[in-house]
C-alpha positions as CSV (number, residue, x, y, z in Angstrom):
1,M,-39.2,-28.6,-40.4
2,G,-39.4,-29.7,-44.0
3,A,-41.3,-28.2,-46.6
4,A,-42.4,-24.6,-45.7
5,A,-46.3,-24.4,-43.9
6,D,-48.8,-24.0,-45.5
7,P,-50.3,-20.2,-45.1
8,A,-53.9,-20.9,-44.7
9,R,-53.2,-24.3,-42.4
10,L,-51.0,-22.0,-40.2
11,E,-53.6,-19.4,-40.3
12,V,-56.4,-22.3,-39.3
13,F,-54.2,-23.7,-36.2
14,H,-53.2,-20.4,-34.9
15,H,-56.9,-20.1,-34.1
16,L,-57.2,-24.0,-32.9
17,F,-54.4,-23.5,-30.4
18,A,-55.7,-20.1,-29.7
19,A,-59.0,-21.5,-28.9
20,A,-58.4,-24.4,-27.4
21,A,-56.7,-21.6,-24.4
22,E,-59.5,-19.8,-24.7
23,E,-61.8,-22.7,-23.8
24,M,-59.7,-23.8,-20.9
25,G,-60.5,-19.8,-19.7
26,A,-63.8,-20.1,-20.1
27,S,-64.0,-23.5,-18.0
28,L,-62.1,-22.1,-14.8
29,M,-64.1,-19.0,-14.9
30,R,-67.8,-20.6,-14.9
31,S,-66.1,-23.7,-12.2
32,A,-64.6,-21.0,-10.1
33,F,-65.8,-20.3,-6.4
34,S,-64.1,-17.2,-5.6
35,Q,-64.9,-13.7,-7.1
36,N,-61.7,-13.2,-8.4
37,I,-61.6,-15.9,-10.3
38,K,-65.1,-16.3,-11.9
39,E,-66.0,-12.3,-12.1
40,R,-62.7,-10.8,-12.2
41,R,-61.1,-13.4,-14.2
42,D,-57.8,-12.9,-12.6
43,F,-56.3,-15.9,-14.7
44,S,-54.3,-17.3,-17.2
45,C,-53.9,-20.3,-19.5
46,A,-51.8,-21.2,-21.9
47,L,-50.4,-25.0,-24.1
48,F,-46.8,-25.7,-25.0
49,D,-45.1,-28.0,-26.6
50,A,-42.7,-30.9,-25.0
51,D,-39.8,-28.8,-25.1
52,G,-41.6,-26.4,-22.9
53,H,-41.9,-23.5,-25.7
54,M,-45.0,-21.5,-25.3
55,V,-47.4,-22.5,-28.4
56,A,-50.4,-20.3,-27.8
57,Q,-51.4,-18.7,-24.6
58,A,-55.8,-17.0,-23.8
59,A,-55.8,-12.9,-24.6
60,H,-55.6,-13.3,-20.4
61,L,-53.5,-10.9,-18.1
62,P,-50.2,-9.7,-19.8
63,V,-48.1,-10.6,-16.5
64,H,-48.3,-14.2,-17.5
65,L,-47.3,-13.7,-20.6
66,G,-43.2,-14.7,-20.1
67,S,-43.9,-15.4,-16.2
68,A,-45.7,-18.8,-16.8
69,P,-42.7,-20.8,-19.0
70,P,-40.5,-20.5,-16.0
71,S,-43.5,-22.2,-14.0
72,L,-43.3,-24.5,-16.2
73,A,-39.9,-25.5,-16.7
74,A,-39.3,-25.8,-13.1
75,A,-42.2,-28.3,-12.8
76,R,-40.1,-30.5,-15.5
77,A,-37.3,-30.4,-13.4
78,A,-38.5,-31.4,-9.9
79,I,-41.3,-34.1,-10.9
80,D,-41.4,-37.2,-13.5
81,M,-44.9,-36.4,-14.7
82,R,-46.7,-39.4,-16.0
83,P,-50.5,-39.4,-17.5
84,G,-52.5,-37.9,-15.4
85,D,-50.6,-36.1,-13.3
86,V,-50.7,-33.2,-12.2
87,V,-48.1,-30.6,-10.5
88,V,-49.1,-27.5,-8.4
89,L,-46.7,-24.7,-7.3
90,N,-46.2,-21.1,-6.6
91,D,-43.2,-20.6,-4.9
92,P,-41.8,-17.0,-6.7
93,Y,-38.1,-18.9,-6.5
94,Q,-38.9,-21.6,-8.3
95,G,-40.9,-20.8,-11.5
96,G,-43.8,-18.4,-9.9
97,T,-44.3,-14.8,-9.7
98,H,-46.0,-14.0,-6.2
99,L,-47.8,-16.0,-3.6
100,P,-51.2,-15.9,-4.4
101,D,-50.9,-16.6,-8.1
102,I,-51.2,-20.7,-7.9
103,T,-50.3,-21.8,-11.6
104,L,-50.9,-26.1,-12.2
105,V,-49.3,-28.1,-14.9
106,A,-50.7,-30.7,-16.5
107,P,-48.9,-33.0,-19.0
108,V,-50.3,-34.4,-22.2
109,F,-49.7,-37.7,-23.8
110,L,-50.9,-38.9,-27.2
111,P,-51.9,-42.3,-27.4
112,G,-48.4,-44.4,-26.9
113,A,-46.0,-42.1,-25.7
114,R,-43.8,-42.3,-23.2
115,T,-43.2,-39.2,-22.2
116,P,-45.0,-35.8,-22.4
117,D,-46.2,-34.5,-26.0
118,F,-47.5,-31.0,-24.4
119,Y,-48.3,-29.4,-21.3
120,S,-51.6,-27.6,-20.6
121,V,-50.9,-24.7,-17.9
122,N,-53.1,-22.2,-16.1
123,R,-52.5,-20.1,-13.2
124,A,-55.2,-18.2,-10.9
125,H,-54.7,-15.4,-8.5
126,H,-56.1,-17.1,-5.2
127,A,-57.8,-14.2,-3.1
128,D,-55.7,-16.2,0.1
129,V,-52.7,-18.4,0.4
130,G,-52.5,-17.9,4.1
131,G,-49.9,-15.3,5.8
132,A,-50.3,-12.4,7.9
133,T,-53.0,-10.8,6.8
134,P,-56.1,-12.1,4.9
135,G,-55.7,-11.6,1.2
136,S,-52.4,-12.6,1.5
137,M,-51.6,-8.7,-0.3
138,A,-50.0,-6.8,3.0
139,P,-46.3,-5.5,3.5
140,A,-44.8,-8.0,5.4
141,R,-40.2,-8.1,5.8
142,D,-39.9,-11.6,4.1
143,V,-41.8,-13.7,1.7
144,H,-43.0,-16.3,4.6
145,G,-45.5,-13.3,5.9
146,E,-46.9,-13.2,2.5
147,G,-48.5,-16.8,2.8
148,L,-47.8,-20.5,1.7
149,R,-45.1,-21.6,-0.4
150,I,-45.7,-24.6,-2.7
151,P,-43.0,-25.6,-4.6
152,P,-43.3,-28.3,-7.8
153,V,-45.6,-31.2,-5.9
154,R,-48.1,-33.6,-7.6
155,L,-51.8,-32.5,-6.6
156,V,-53.0,-35.0,-8.7
157,R,-51.6,-38.1,-9.1
158,G,-52.5,-40.7,-11.9
159,G,-55.8,-39.0,-12.5
160,A,-56.6,-38.7,-8.9
161,I,-56.7,-36.2,-6.4
162,D,-54.0,-36.7,-3.5
163,R,-56.1,-35.7,-0.1
164,E,-52.8,-35.3,1.6
165,V,-51.2,-33.0,-0.5
166,L,-54.1,-30.7,-1.0
167,A,-55.3,-30.9,2.8
168,L,-51.8,-29.9,3.4
169,L,-52.5,-27.1,1.4
170,L,-56.3,-26.1,2.6
171,A,-55.0,-25.9,6.3
172,N,-52.7,-23.2,5.5
173,M,-55.5,-21.2,3.7
174,R,-58.3,-19.1,4.6
175,V,-61.3,-20.1,3.8
176,P,-60.5,-23.5,2.5
177,A,-63.7,-24.1,0.8
178,E,-63.1,-21.7,-1.7
179,R,-59.5,-22.2,-2.1
180,E,-60.7,-26.4,-3.0
181,G,-62.8,-25.1,-5.6
182,D,-60.8,-23.0,-6.9
183,L,-58.0,-25.4,-7.4
184,L,-60.3,-28.5,-8.8
185,A,-61.7,-25.3,-11.5
186,Q,-58.4,-25.0,-12.1
187,W,-57.6,-28.5,-12.5
188,A,-61.0,-28.9,-15.0
189,A,-59.7,-26.3,-16.9
190,S,-56.0,-27.8,-17.7
191,R,-58.1,-31.3,-18.7
192,V,-60.3,-29.1,-21.0
193,G,-56.8,-27.8,-22.6
194,A,-55.5,-31.4,-22.7
195,E,-58.9,-32.8,-24.7
196,R,-58.8,-30.7,-27.3
197,L,-54.9,-31.0,-28.1
198,L,-55.8,-34.6,-28.4
199,E,-58.6,-33.7,-30.5
200,M,-56.3,-31.8,-32.8
201,V,-53.9,-34.9,-33.1
202,A,-56.6,-37.0,-33.5
203,E,-57.9,-35.0,-36.6
204,H,-54.8,-33.6,-38.0
205,G,-52.0,-36.2,-36.8
206,R,-49.5,-35.8,-34.0
207,E,-46.7,-34.6,-36.8
208,E,-49.1,-31.8,-38.7
209,V,-50.2,-30.7,-34.9
210,V,-46.4,-30.6,-34.0
211,R,-45.5,-29.2,-36.9
212,Y,-47.7,-25.9,-36.8
213,G,-47.0,-25.7,-33.3
214,A,-43.3,-25.1,-34.2
215,A,-44.5,-22.9,-37.5
216,L,-46.4,-20.5,-35.6
217,R,-43.6,-19.8,-32.6
218,N,-41.6,-19.4,-35.9
219,W,-44.3,-16.9,-37.7
220,T,-44.3,-14.9,-34.6
221,A,-40.3,-14.7,-34.3
222,D,-40.0,-13.9,-38.3
223,L,-42.5,-10.8,-37.5
224,M,-40.1,-9.7,-34.4
225,R,-37.5,-9.6,-37.2
226,V,-40.0,-7.2,-39.5
227,L,-39.8,-5.1,-36.4
228,R,-36.3,-5.0,-35.7
229,R,-35.8,-3.2,-38.8
230,S,-38.5,-1.0,-38.6
231,L,-36.9,0.8,-35.0
232,P,-33.8,2.5,-35.1
233,L,-30.5,1.5,-34.1
234,G,-28.9,2.7,-31.0
235,E,-29.4,3.1,-27.2
236,A,-31.6,4.5,-24.5
237,A,-31.6,4.5,-21.0
238,F,-34.7,5.3,-18.6
239,E,-35.5,4.9,-14.7
240,D,-38.3,5.2,-12.5
241,H,-39.1,4.3,-9.1
242,L,-41.4,2.6,-6.8
243,E,-43.0,4.4,-3.5
244,W,-41.7,2.7,-0.2
245,P,-41.1,4.7,2.7
246,A,-38.7,2.6,4.4
247,A,-36.4,3.0,1.1
248,P,-33.7,5.8,1.1
249,G,-35.3,8.8,0.0
250,G,-38.7,6.8,0.1
251,R,-38.2,5.3,-3.4
252,V,-37.0,2.0,-5.0
253,H,-35.4,2.6,-8.4
254,V,-36.0,0.5,-11.5
255,R,-33.1,1.3,-14.4
256,L,-33.2,0.5,-17.5
257,K,-30.7,0.8,-20.6
258,V,-32.4,-0.3,-24.5
259,T,-29.7,-1.1,-27.0
260,F,-30.8,-1.8,-30.2
261,P,-27.5,-2.7,-32.6
262,R,-27.3,-3.7,-36.0
263,R,-26.4,-7.4,-35.8
264,G,-27.3,-9.8,-32.2
265,K,-30.4,-9.3,-30.1
266,L,-32.2,-6.8,-28.7
267,R,-31.1,-6.3,-25.5
268,F,-32.8,-5.4,-22.0
269,D,-30.5,-4.7,-19.5
270,F,-32.2,-3.9,-15.5
271,T,-28.8,-4.8,-13.5
272,Q,-28.5,-1.2,-12.4
273,S,-31.7,-0.9,-10.8
274,D,-32.3,-0.5,-7.2
275,P,-30.8,-3.5,-4.3
276,V,-33.8,-5.6,-2.7
277,S,-35.9,-3.7,0.2
278,D,-37.7,-4.8,3.3
279,G,-40.9,-4.1,1.3
280,P,-43.2,-6.2,-1.0
281,V,-41.9,-4.0,-4.0
282,N,-39.5,-7.0,-5.2
283,T,-40.2,-8.9,-8.1
284,V,-38.5,-12.0,-9.4
285,R,-36.9,-12.1,-13.1
286,A,-39.9,-13.9,-14.5
287,V,-42.1,-11.0,-14.0
288,T,-39.6,-8.9,-15.5
289,V,-39.0,-10.9,-18.3
290,S,-43.0,-11.0,-19.2
291,A,-42.7,-7.0,-18.7
292,V,-40.6,-6.7,-21.8
293,F,-42.7,-9.7,-23.5
294,Y,-45.8,-7.5,-23.2
295,V,-44.2,-4.0,-24.0
296,L,-42.8,-6.0,-27.7
297,R,-46.0,-7.7,-28.1
298,L,-47.4,-4.2,-28.0
299,L,-45.5,-3.2,-31.1
300,L,-46.2,-6.4,-32.9
301,P,-48.9,-6.4,-35.6
302,P,-52.6,-7.8,-34.6
303,G,-52.9,-11.1,-34.9
304,T,-50.0,-12.0,-34.1
305,P,-49.9,-15.3,-32.3
306,T,-48.3,-15.1,-28.8
307,N,-45.6,-17.6,-28.2
308,E,-42.2,-18.0,-27.2
309,G,-41.6,-16.1,-30.6
310,V,-41.6,-12.9,-29.1
311,L,-38.6,-13.4,-27.1
312,R,-36.2,-15.2,-29.5
313,D,-33.8,-12.7,-30.1
314,V,-33.9,-10.8,-26.9
315,E,-31.2,-10.7,-24.2
316,I,-33.0,-9.9,-21.0
317,L,-30.3,-8.7,-18.4
318,T,-30.7,-8.8,-14.8
319,R,-29.0,-9.1,-11.7
320,P,-30.2,-11.4,-8.8
321,G,-30.2,-9.7,-5.5
322,T,-31.9,-6.7,-7.2
323,I,-35.9,-5.4,-7.2
324,C,-35.9,-6.8,-11.1
325,D,-34.5,-10.1,-10.0
326,A,-35.3,-10.8,-6.1
327,V,-33.9,-13.8,-4.2
328,Y,-34.9,-15.9,-0.9
329,P,-36.3,-14.6,1.4
330,A,-37.5,-11.2,-0.3
331,P,-41.1,-10.5,0.1
332,V,-42.8,-10.2,-3.3
333,A,-46.0,-9.7,-2.8
334,A,-46.1,-6.4,-5.0
335,G,-43.5,-7.2,-7.2
336,N,-46.1,-9.5,-9.7
337,V,-48.6,-6.0,-9.7
338,E,-46.8,-2.6,-8.6
339,T,-43.5,-3.4,-10.1
340,S,-44.8,-5.1,-13.6
341,Q,-46.3,-1.8,-14.0
342,R,-43.3,-0.1,-13.4
343,L,-41.6,-2.2,-15.3
344,V,-43.3,-1.6,-18.4
345,D,-43.2,2.0,-17.9
346,V,-39.3,1.9,-18.0
347,C,-39.7,0.0,-21.3
348,L,-42.0,2.4,-22.8
349,G,-40.3,5.5,-21.5
350,A,-36.8,4.0,-23.3
351,L,-38.7,3.1,-26.3
352,A,-40.4,6.4,-26.5
353,Q,-36.9,8.0,-27.0
354,L,-36.4,5.9,-30.1
355,V,-39.9,5.6,-31.8
356,P,-41.9,8.6,-29.9
357,N,-44.7,8.1,-32.6
358,R,-45.6,5.2,-31.7
359,I,-45.6,5.1,-27.6
360,P,-47.9,6.8,-25.4
361,A,-47.9,8.9,-22.0
362,G,-48.0,7.1,-18.7
363,S,-50.8,4.6,-17.5
364,A,-51.7,4.6,-14.3
365,G,-48.8,2.8,-13.3
366,T,-50.8,0.8,-10.5
367,M,-53.0,-2.1,-9.9
368,S,-54.6,-0.3,-7.0
369,N,-54.9,-3.9,-4.8
370,L,-57.6,-4.2,-2.5
371,T,-58.1,-7.2,0.2
372,F,-59.9,-7.3,3.3
373,G,-61.1,-9.9,5.4
374,A,-62.4,-11.7,8.8
375,S,-59.9,-12.3,11.4
376,D,-61.8,-15.6,11.8
377,G,-60.8,-16.7,8.3
378,S,-64.4,-16.8,7.5
379,F,-64.0,-14.4,4.5
380,A,-61.4,-13.1,2.7
381,Y,-61.2,-10.7,-0.2
382,Y,-59.4,-9.2,-3.6
383,E,-59.3,-6.9,-6.5
384,T,-57.6,-4.6,-8.3
385,I,-59.0,-1.6,-8.9
386,G,-58.6,0.5,-12.7
387,G,-57.2,3.3,-13.7
388,G,-56.8,6.3,-16.6
389,A,-54.5,4.8,-19.6
390,G,-52.0,7.3,-20.8
391,G,-52.8,9.2,-24.2
392,G,-51.0,8.7,-26.8
393,P,-50.7,9.5,-30.8
394,E,-53.7,7.1,-32.0
395,G,-55.8,9.6,-29.2
396,P,-56.9,10.1,-26.1
397,G,-56.8,7.5,-22.9
398,A,-59.8,5.5,-21.8
399,H,-61.3,5.7,-18.6
400,A,-61.4,3.4,-15.8
401,L,-60.3,0.4,-16.7
402,Q,-56.9,-2.2,-16.2
403,T,-54.0,-0.8,-18.0
404,H,-51.0,-2.7,-19.5
405,M,-49.8,-5.8,-17.1
406,T,-53.8,-6.5,-15.8
407,N,-56.3,-7.5,-18.0
408,T,-59.2,-8.2,-15.0
409,R,-62.4,-6.9,-14.8
410,N,-64.4,-5.4,-11.7
411,T,-66.4,-7.5,-9.0
412,P,-70.0,-6.7,-9.7
413,I,-71.2,-4.8,-7.2
414,E,-74.2,-7.1,-6.8
415,A,-72.1,-9.8,-6.4
416,L,-69.5,-8.2,-3.8
417,E,-72.4,-7.2,-1.2
418,N,-74.4,-10.8,-1.9
419,D,-71.2,-12.1,-0.5
420,L,-69.8,-10.2,1.4
421,P,-70.5,-7.6,4.8
422,V,-70.0,-4.5,2.6
423,L,-71.8,-1.5,0.8
424,V,-70.3,0.1,-1.9
425,V,-71.1,3.6,-1.2
426,A,-69.6,4.8,-4.6
427,T,-68.1,3.8,-7.7
428,D,-67.7,6.1,-10.7
429,V,-65.2,7.8,-12.6
430,R,-62.8,10.6,-11.1
431,R,-63.9,13.0,-13.2
432,G,-60.5,15.5,-14.0
433,S,-57.5,13.2,-12.8
434,G,-56.0,12.7,-16.3
435,G,-53.5,14.7,-17.7
436,A,-54.4,17.7,-20.7
437,G,-52.7,16.9,-23.5
438,A,-53.6,17.3,-27.5
439,A,-54.4,13.6,-26.7
440,P,-55.9,13.7,-23.1
441,G,-55.0,11.1,-20.6
442,G,-57.8,8.9,-19.2
443,D,-59.5,9.4,-15.7
444,G,-59.3,7.0,-12.9
445,I,-61.9,5.2,-10.5
446,R,-63.0,6.5,-7.2
447,K,-64.6,4.0,-4.9
448,R,-66.1,4.5,-1.4
449,L,-67.1,1.0,0.6
450,H,-68.6,0.5,3.8
451,F,-68.0,-1.8,6.2
452,F,-70.4,-4.0,8.3
453,A,-68.5,-6.0,9.9
454,P,-64.9,-6.2,11.8
455,V,-62.3,-6.1,8.9
456,R,-58.1,-6.0,8.2
457,V,-58.1,-4.1,5.2
458,S,-54.9,-3.8,3.2
459,F,-54.0,-1.8,0.4
460,I,-51.2,-2.1,-2.2
461,G,-50.9,0.3,-4.4
462,D,-48.1,3.3,-5.6
463,R,-48.1,6.7,-7.9
464,Q,-49.5,8.2,-4.6
465,E,-46.4,10.9,-4.6
466,T,-46.5,11.9,-8.4
467,G,-48.7,10.8,-11.1
468,P,-48.1,9.1,-14.5
469,A,-46.1,11.0,-16.7
470,G,-47.4,13.2,-19.8
471,S,-45.5,12.3,-23.0
472,V,-44.4,15.2,-25.9
473,G,-45.3,17.8,-24.0
474,G,-48.4,16.7,-22.4
475,C,-49.7,17.2,-18.3
476,S,-49.1,14.0,-15.7
477,G,-52.5,12.5,-14.5
478,E,-53.2,13.1,-11.0
479,P,-52.1,10.9,-8.8
480,G,-53.8,8.4,-5.9
481,T,-54.9,8.6,-2.5
482,V,-56.4,5.9,-0.2
483,R,-58.3,7.5,2.6
484,M,-60.1,6.1,5.7
485,R,-63.0,7.4,8.0
486,P,-63.8,5.9,11.6
487,L,-67.6,6.1,12.3
488,G,-69.0,9.3,13.7
489,A,-66.0,11.1,11.9
490,R,-66.5,13.9,10.0
491,R,-63.4,14.1,7.6
492,D,-61.1,11.4,6.4
493,R,-58.0,10.3,7.1
494,P,-55.1,9.6,4.2
495,L,-53.2,6.4,4.3
496,G,-50.3,5.7,2.5
497,S,-50.1,3.3,-0.4
498,K,-49.0,0.4,1.2
499,V,-51.0,-0.3,4.5
500,S,-52.2,-2.5,6.7
501,L,-55.3,-1.6,9.1
502,D,-57.8,-3.3,11.3
503,L,-61.5,-1.3,10.2
504,A,-64.6,-1.1,12.5
505,V,-68.2,-1.7,11.8
506,G,-69.2,1.5,10.5
507,D,-65.6,2.2,8.9
508,E,-66.0,3.9,5.4
509,L,-62.5,4.0,3.0
510,E,-62.0,5.2,-0.3
511,I,-59.7,5.0,-3.3
512,H,-59.0,7.3,-5.9
513,T,-56.7,5.6,-8.8
514,P,-54.3,7.4,-10.8
515,G,-55.7,9.2,-13.9
516,G,-53.4,8.8,-17.5
517,G,-50.9,10.9,-18.3
518,G,-51.8,13.8,-21.7
519,H,-49.7,13.1,-25.0
520,G,-48.8,16.6,-27.4
521,R,-49.0,20.2,-25.8
522,V,-51.5,21.8,-24.9
523,T,-51.9,25.9,-24.2
524,A,-53.9,25.4,-20.9
525,R,-54.8,22.0,-19.1
526,R,-58.3,20.4,-19.3
527,R,-61.0,21.3,-16.7
């Protein structure tokens, strides 16, 4: 590295890299066609150096924090990228997470370079990528039932889109015009990232930009070492489960042992988690890494650069063939959304035994994923529905918002009703669903939809058997529920946490999301 980095310039480059990633996201949001990307902002953008180390990621989705680097690694291993190329992939077993998350990797060549100097990467959740049901998020027996797997392939060659590759992708997805618009928006976003990097180099010089990219990663690693010195030595174990009726006891368990040794790396050991199931709750190792990344990032000071330095002195152990390290052909649709949340829960549960004064109670613990679409493929829609945040040492949990591994917004009612044959009968805060405590948990959401056309509806959620746990004597939050009412019926009929069914014209669906757990003991439950 040579001379020590100047602190003022280090801060400048911190914001330059972060601003470039944020601008990529703004471009993607404004150019996308689907509600899930342009309204809900279900995407992430990041910049990497020549060796594939993350230099900066925008404040988008936490679940993508640690899972984007494997996508870049897979693209670099499979494709000899040249100027103007863009690689597309979503294969969970080659750097992806679950099939709806499509990643674009664009190499950035500085003038005269023969190999990439940087990479501009973005990932977006597409409202459909084929498979047996609209939305590509229904329970399936294997990954082939969930949608189209895309290994690393060139979508753009030398600055021109490969129409044959694009045609192959679109032929296997519903609403192809919308899918094409979102893919082109991702391509545009990758170009924004490349242009900003080239501008930075033109102003500051290649050596300076590369130097401070490395210095930012070292800064984050140094802050992690300071954090480690503040944590007590020792071990802690914690386990939790996800709901799946076909599993023994209807549950699939995630088990973690955390070790903070005097010397050596921090260790997160998930190897004793249950084997993969025949349901969608399996996840790939990239998502497990991402959950650890996110939890450690929570403990770092505000303003810490988000990059590879977070995990430099961390060891993450998984065992292939388990729920935390799924292998082909295990279904993984819920792994990126539901299992990622449970991974955070077990990480926080273990850390609470070591640093109880810094860890909140359980949040909703589910993204409450809703998809619906027409059988003729004319429309497909996906959204996640927020819940309650856990109360914590710093105060009560927030109401009705996305927690932990997701950072998306809700779809505005006007946009939803304008584009699709659905009426939003109600969407409001589920009062009283947060757990009681000295710092109460936040309340969940109630959402009721009325359909004006026949649809295939799928829901993947969790925390319907037991609500999010309270901590330090606080009470658990209320579990979630999903119900449907056929046209003309007087009462709702309960559904499970992972279902797919056909609804007719006039049928209604109501979703209640969990409230957060309470923190600290109280003498009576809040009303």
